[in-house]
N, C-alpha and C positions, 0 to 999 in steps of 0.2 A: 614787519614780516608776517605777523599773525593776520593782519588785515588783508594780505594778498591772497589768502585762501578763501575762495568764494564758492567753490563747488564741493559737495559732500564727498566725492571720490577723488579729490585732488591728491596726487601722489606726494606732494610736498608735505601734507599733513602728517603722515607717518614719520617722515624724517624729522620734522620739527618736534614731534612728541618725544622721539628718542633723544634728540639733542637736549631738550629741557631736562630729561631724566639724568643725562650725563652732567649737566650743569648743576643740578640739585645734588648729585653725589659729590661733586667737587666743592660746592659752597657750603653744604650742610645747612644749618639753620639760618645762614645768611641768605638762603633762597626764599625764605618766608615772605618778604615784601613783594615778591613777584607772583605769588599765588593768585591774587585777584585778576591778573592778566592771563595766566596760563591755564587756570582751572576751567573756565567756561568752555574753551575749545576742546580741552582734554575730556571733559564730561560729555560733550557732544559726540566725540568720537567713540567713547565707551558706550553710548546709548544707540549707536548705529544698529539698524536692523536690516538683515539681508533679504532680498527678494527670494521667494521660494515657491515651488509648485509641486504638488503630489502627482507622481507619474503613474498612469494606469497601464500603459503598454509600451513596448520597445520602440515603436514608430514615433510615439510622442517624445520618448527619451532622446531619440536621435535628433528630433527637431530642436530641442533645447541644447543638445550637445553642440550643434552647429554654431551657436552663439558663444562668443568669448566670455569667459568668466563663470561658466556654469559647472558645477560638480554634483555628484550624486552619492548619497549615503543611505543605507537602510536604517530606518527608524521605526521601531515597533511594528516590524513586518511589512512596511511600505517603503517604496523607493521615493525619496524626496530629492528634487532638484534644487540646488542652492546656488544663487549667484554670489560667488565667493570674493568678489573684488573688494568688498568692504570688511571682510572678516579679519584680515591681517591687521588693518588699522585698528579695529575694535580690540583685538587681542593685545596689540602694542599699548593701547590706552590703558587696559587693565593692568598690564605689567608696570606701567609708569605710576599708576595709583599705588601699587605695592611699594614702589621705590619711594614715593613721597611719604607714605605712612611710616616706612622703615627709617628713612633718613631724618624726617622732621619730628617724628614722635608726637609729643604733646601739642606742638605747634600746628599739627595737622588736624586736631580734634574737631574744629568747627565744621569740617567736611565729613567726619566719620559717620554720624547717624544717617545722613542721606546716601553716602556712598555704600554703606552696609545694606540698607533696606532697598535702595533702588537699583543697585548694580551688583554687589558682591553676592548676596543671597540668591537673586535670580540667576546670576552667572554660574552658580554651582550646577544648574540644570540646563545650561545652554548647550544642547546636544549637537548643535551645528558646528562647534569648534572646540576640540579638547583643550586647546591652549587657553581659551577663556575660562573654562572650568578649572584648569590647573592654577591659573593666576588668581582666580577668586578664592580658591582654597589657601593659596600661599598668603594672600592678603589678610586673612582673618586674624591670626595672632598679632600682626602689626597694628590692626585697628584696636584690639583689646589693650595692647601696650600703650597706644596713644591715649586712650581714655584713662588708663591708670596714671600716666604721667601728668595729664592735664588736670586731673581732679584727685590729688593725693589725699585730701582731707575729707573726701566724700566718696567712699568706695561703692556706694549704690549706683553711681553713674557708670563705672566700669562694669559692675556686675550686671547691669541691664544690657549692656552691649554684649557681654560674655554669654548671657543666657540666650539671647537671640542667635548668636553664632553657634552655640552647642546644639540648640534645637534644630537649626538648619542642617548642621553636619550629621546629626543622628538620623534625620529624615532621609538625607541623601544616601547615607550608608545602608539604610534599610532597603532602598530601592535600587542601588547601583549594581549593575551586572558586569561592568568592566573591571577586571582585577587591577589594572595599572592605575586607573582613575581612583578606584577604591583605596589603593595604597596611599595616594596623595591626600585623600580625605582623612584617612587615619593619621597621617603625618600632621595635617592641619589641626586635628583634634588634640593630639598629645602636646603639640607646641602651644596651643591655646590654653590647655589646662596648666601647663608649666608656667605660662605667663600669669594666669589668674591667681595662682597661689594655693595655699592650703585650704582644704575643705570647701572648695569652690563648687563642687557638684552636689546636686541633691540626690537623695536616695532613688527617686524615680528616674533621674537621668542616668545614674549608674546601672540601674536595672535595665533600662532601655539599651545602654551600651552593650551589656552582656547579651541581650536578646538579638541585637543586630549582628554582633560578632559571632554568635553561635550560628546564625543563618549564613553568614559569609564563610564560616569554616565548613559548614555542610556543603555549600557550593564548591568550595575548594576540594573537598573529598570526592565529589562527583566528577570534577574535571580530572583529578589525579587518577581515579579509577578508570575513566575512559582512556586516558593516555596510556596507562599500564596495560590495558587490554589490547590497544592498538599496537603497542610495542611487542607484547608477547606473541601476538598473532603474526607478526612480521609485516603488518599493514604499514607501519611507519618505523623508520630507523632513527634512533635517538642521536646517532653519530652524524648522520647525513641530513636530517630534516631540520633546517634552521627554524622553521615555525614552531616545532614542538619544543626545541631547546629554548626558544624565546618565551614560550608559554611557561615552561618550568622556571625560568629565571624570574618572570613576572610574579609568579605565585610565591617564590621565595622572598621577593621584596614585600609582597603583601603580608606574609607571615611575620616578617621582621617589623613592619609597621604596627601590626596588631600587638606584637610582643612589647614594643616601646610604649604603646598606648596603655597597656596593662601596667607596665612598670611605672609610668607617670601617675596613674591613678593611685597605685599603692604608695608612691612617694608622697602624694599630696593628701591622702586620706587614711593611710595605714590600716588600723584595725577596723575602721568604719567600712572599708571595702571588702574585708575578708569574707563575711557570710554571703555577700552578693556574688563575689568571685567564685564561691564554692559551686555555683551552678555550672561552671565550666570544667569541673574535674573530669567528666567523661572525655572531653577533647584533649585534655592534658594526658590522660592515661593512654589514649590512642596515639598521641605524639610520642610518648615514651616507648610504645610498642612498635613504632614504625621501623622499617628497615633502612630508611633514608636518614643519613647523618644530620642533614639540615633540619628535618622535622623533629628528630630527637633533641637537637640543640635548642630548638624553639621551646619545647616543653620544659627542658632543664632551666632555661632562662626564666621562665615564668615561676617555676618552683623556687628558684633562687630569690626572686622578688618577694614571694610569700615569706620565706625564712628571714630575709633581710629586714623587712619592714614590719613584720608581725611577731618576731622573736618566738617566745615560748608558746604563744597562742597558735602558732602555725603547726605545731606538732600534730594536733588533732586532724589537720587537713592533709598534711604531706608525709606523715609517719609511714604510711603504707608504701610510699615511693622510695624509701631509703635503700632497699636492696637494688632497685633499678639504678639509683644514683651511684651506688658503690660500683656496680658493673660498668657504668659509663666512665668512671675514673680510669679504668684500664682499657677502654675502647679507643683504639688509635684513630678511628674515623670520626669520633664525636668531639667537636671543638666548639663548645658553647662560648658565644661572645656576643657583645652588643656594641655597635659603633657609638 
């Protein structure tokens, strides 16, 4: 069946890739002997590159639009036409790489270094398709877990993979402007730190995390201020405007992902993270002062992590917040939680 696919845009390819993934989930590690047959075409699909063109005027856009398979997206202020016929196959291939790494664990390690460097890290900034970016982020903790299982007696192997992953994620978090994609990158970050284990991050990496997170929180504050002004002026109705409600929901997911990332770093580093985290206190104070229950809950969850993992050492940092915490105990609208 594999040999029957001779064209790069053959629609059978996507179906076959999905079928292999289902078989892998069913067989588990019994699927390993089939990897030499299924990986080459899977990697070929993951490496597909779409045709694209930069559009200068509307007439040119209409010319491309007349052809089947072209779509248009704004990228860095320019309209870019993309022939999307191969993008779904590419995205499916990335999702199946996640599947193989998750199901086969250490038995997938022989492919991990090349998949990481040639596909997953570049895939994080594949702006032509958010599904590829999402699948790349999802794949990262599974690649680190694969390395750990394959080399239990040589932690340097997994640490090398982990370091490459964390550096890539922090770079993308520093540059990312999309809140929903940013939330997925944070999710990948905290799941990867959880897999890597205690004291996995260096001091520079933790400092970089705080810097990029502070930047993301400033961007969130700007978006929230703009929304509040539009609602207060009557320009937009929070009850009727689905776009603004979706934007609010997206930002809440982002805040939750940031909170979970901070939680996981404290869990893995405890007191070692405390003085670095202290740089975030202005944002925690702003969260406690917010009139929005979800934002206050976000700040309370972070303070809870400081107390839980740093014990008495936390008092110096959170003692001033105790009156606000006591008030929140009786606040019917504040429901701090973490899934």
